[in-house]
C-alpha positions as CSV (number, residue, x, y, z in Angstrom):
1,M,-8.6,-23.9,15.9
2,Y,-11.3,-21.8,17.6
3,L,-12.2,-22.7,21.2
4,I,-15.9,-22.7,21.8
5,K,-17.8,-22.6,25.0
6,L,-21.4,-24.0,25.0
7,I,-23.6,-23.9,28.1
8,Y,-26.9,-25.5,28.0
9,A,-29.7,-26.4,30.4
10,S,-32.1,-29.4,30.1
11,R,-34.8,-31.1,32.2
12,C,-33.9,-34.5,33.5
13,K,-36.5,-37.0,32.4
14,N,-36.2,-39.2,35.5
15,N,-34.4,-38.8,38.8
16,L,-31.0,-40.4,38.2
17,N,-29.4,-42.5,41.0
18,D,-25.7,-42.2,41.9
19,K,-24.8,-45.2,39.7
20,V,-26.3,-43.6,36.6
21,I,-24.5,-40.4,37.4
22,D,-21.2,-42.2,37.9
23,D,-21.7,-44.0,34.6
24,I,-22.4,-40.6,32.8
25,L,-19.3,-39.1,34.2
26,A,-17.0,-42.0,33.4
27,S,-18.3,-42.1,29.8
28,A,-18.0,-38.3,29.5
29,S,-14.5,-38.3,30.9
30,R,-13.4,-41.0,28.4
31,Y,-15.1,-39.3,25.4
32,N,-14.0,-35.8,26.3
33,S,-10.4,-36.8,26.9
34,A,-10.2,-38.4,23.5
35,K,-11.9,-35.3,21.8
36,G,-10.1,-32.5,23.7
37,I,-13.3,-31.3,25.5
38,S,-13.3,-30.0,29.0
39,G,-16.3,-28.9,31.0
40,M,-18.5,-29.1,34.0
41,L,-21.8,-30.7,34.8
42,C,-24.2,-29.5,37.5
43,Y,-27.2,-31.7,38.3
44,D,-30.1,-31.7,40.8
45,T,-33.0,-34.1,40.6
46,N,-34.8,-32.0,37.9
47,F,-32.2,-30.2,35.8
48,F,-28.8,-30.5,34.1
49,L,-26.6,-27.4,33.6
50,Q,-23.5,-28.1,31.6
51,C,-20.6,-26.3,30.1
52,L,-18.6,-27.8,27.3
53,E,-15.3,-26.3,26.0
54,G,-13.4,-27.4,23.0
55,S,-13.1,-27.1,19.2
56,R,-16.2,-25.9,17.5
57,R,-16.6,-29.2,15.6
58,T,-16.2,-31.5,18.6
59,V,-18.4,-29.4,21.0
60,N,-21.1,-29.3,18.2
61,E,-20.9,-33.1,17.7
62,L,-21.2,-33.7,21.5
63,Y,-24.1,-31.4,21.9
64,S,-25.8,-33.2,19.0
65,R,-25.4,-36.5,20.9
66,I,-26.9,-34.9,24.1
67,L,-29.9,-33.8,22.0
68,H,-30.6,-37.4,21.3
69,D,-29.9,-38.6,24.8
70,P,-33.2,-39.9,26.3
71,R,-32.2,-38.6,29.8
72,H,-32.6,-35.0,28.6
73,E,-35.6,-33.1,27.5
74,S,-36.2,-29.4,26.5
75,P,-32.5,-28.6,26.0
76,V,-31.8,-24.9,25.6
77,I,-28.5,-23.3,24.8
78,L,-27.8,-20.5,27.2
79,Q,-24.4,-19.4,25.9
80,Y,-22.4,-20.3,22.7
81,E,-19.3,-18.2,22.1
82,V,-15.8,-18.2,21.0
83,I,-13.4,-18.1,23.9
84,S,-9.6,-17.5,24.2
85,V,-9.1,-19.6,27.3
86,R,-11.0,-22.4,29.1
87,D,-12.6,-22.0,32.5
88,F,-12.6,-25.8,33.2
89,S,-9.4,-26.9,31.6
90,E,-8.5,-29.0,34.7
91,W,-11.3,-31.5,34.0
92,E,-12.6,-33.5,31.1
93,M,-15.9,-33.3,33.1
94,A,-16.1,-31.8,36.5
95,Y,-19.2,-32.6,38.4
96,V,-21.1,-30.8,41.2
97,E,-24.3,-31.8,42.6
98,L,-26.4,-29.1,44.2
99,T,-26.8,-29.8,47.9
100,E,-27.9,-27.7,50.9
101,D,-24.2,-26.8,51.4
102,N,-23.8,-25.0,48.1
103,K,-27.4,-23.9,47.3
104,E,-26.7,-20.5,49.0
105,K,-24.7,-19.7,45.9
106,L,-27.9,-19.7,43.8
107,Y,-29.1,-16.4,45.4
108,K,-26.0,-14.6,44.2
109,F,-27.1,-15.4,40.6
110,G,-30.7,-14.4,41.0
111,L,-32.1,-17.9,41.7
112,T,-34.1,-19.0,44.7
113,D,-33.4,-22.2,46.6
114,V,-35.1,-24.0,43.7
115,F,-32.6,-24.5,41.0
116,D,-34.0,-23.5,37.6
117,P,-31.2,-23.0,35.0
118,Y,-33.7,-21.9,32.4
119,S,-34.0,-18.5,34.3
120,L,-30.3,-17.8,33.9
121,S,-28.6,-15.8,31.3
122,G,-25.6,-17.3,29.7
123,D,-23.2,-15.2,31.6
124,S,-25.0,-15.9,34.9
125,A,-24.9,-19.7,34.2
126,N,-21.1,-19.5,33.4
127,Q,-20.4,-17.5,36.5
128,L,-22.5,-19.9,38.7
129,L,-20.6,-22.9,37.3
130,I,-17.3,-21.1,37.9
131,S,-18.4,-20.3,41.5
132,L,-19.4,-23.9,42.1
133,K,-16.1,-25.3,40.7
134,H,-14.3,-23.7,43.7
135,D,-16.3,-26.3,45.8
136,L,-14.5,-29.2,44.1
């Protein structure tokens, strides 16, 4: 089995409240656990940045579901590659919300205090997520 890492960015159609985010994370955790997927979701009020790791088939199937999710618009794959080891193996779906406490990390990856994952390269997006995971 090949391990795949897929990182994508999308615009959030509506600001999501904490209850909706909690529901997304609970559903993702159940689904990902059953399918052998690990990953991390980063969210602010405008954008999603997410990494999915797992078998090629299961990651592709999940991304296809995300493409049809009405909460996302304009999804763009930033990175899709075969990997030898997972970066987020500890979590079915880790979650970090961008706050004033962690926004200073954005500068390190070429972003301003306004989070726009579309302006990141795949490698920068991956390194940002890895950096943010240390806040968890």
